[in-house]
C-alpha positions in Angstrom: -12.9 34.2 -63.8 -13.6 37.6 -65.3 -14.8 40.3 -62.9 -18.3 41.6 -63.5 -18.7 45.3 -64.3 -21.6 46.6 -62.3 -23.5 49.7 -63.2 -25.9 50.0 -60.3 -24.4 52.3 -57.7 -25.6 50.1 -54.8 -23.9 47.1 -56.4 -20.7 49.1 -56.9 -20.8 50.2 -53.2 -21.3 46.6 -52.1 -18.3 45.4 -54.1 -16.2 48.2 -52.8 -17.1 47.5 -49.2 -16.3 43.8 -49.7 -12.9 44.6 -51.2 -12.2 46.9 -48.2 -13.3 44.2 -45.8 -10.8 41.8 -47.4 -8.0 44.4 -47.3 -8.7 45.2 -43.6 -8.7 41.5 -42.7 -5.5 40.7 -44.5 -3.5 43.8 -43.5 -4.9 44.9 -40.1 -7.0 42.3 -38.3 -5.8 38.8 -39.1 -2.6 39.1 -37.2 -4.4 40.2 -34.0 -6.9 37.3 -33.8 -6.3 34.4 -31.6 -6.1 30.9 -33.1 -9.3 29.9 -31.4 -11.2 32.9 -32.8 -9.7 32.3 -36.3 -11.1 28.7 -36.2 -14.6 30.1 -35.3 -14.4 32.8 -37.9 -13.3 30.4 -40.6 -16.1 28.0 -39.8 -18.7 30.9 -40.1 -17.2 32.3 -43.3 -17.0 28.8 -44.9 -20.7 28.2 -44.1 -21.8 31.6 -45.3 -19.9 31.3 -48.5 -21.4 27.8 -49.2 -24.9 29.1 -48.6 -24.4 32.3 -50.8 -23.2 30.0 -53.6 -26.7 28.6 -53.8 -28.5 31.1 -56.0 -31.9 29.6 -55.4 -31.6 30.0 -51.6 -33.2 33.3 -50.4 -30.9 35.7 -48.6 -33.4 35.9 -45.7 -33.1 32.2 -45.2 -29.3 32.3 -45.3 -29.3 35.1 -42.7 -31.6 33.1 -40.5 -29.4 30.1 -40.7 -26.3 32.1 -40.1 -27.8 33.7 -37.0 -28.5 30.2 -35.6 -25.0 29.1 -36.4 -23.0 32.2 -35.5 -25.2 33.5 -32.8 -23.7 31.4 -30.0 -20.2 32.2 -31.0 -21.0 36.0 -31.1 -22.5 35.9 -27.6 -19.6 33.9 -26.3 -17.1 36.4 -27.8 -19.0 39.3 -26.3 -18.7 37.8 -22.8 -14.9 37.8 -22.9 
């Protein structure tokens, strides 16, 4: 798949932050995460990616659903 060339500065910044996120996860963080946390993280990321792939679904709806799904995991992780 060809990469899109964005011209809007905000779009460009979003793409750059996403690339940085992937780089940090691959080269810094992933090795430090427990297997249990990796499973939770993977479940959240899969769900988010599936929802984002539906162009007709509003981002506000996706965020609400993700808070419902990921919220309990976040609170549990904060209590450790």
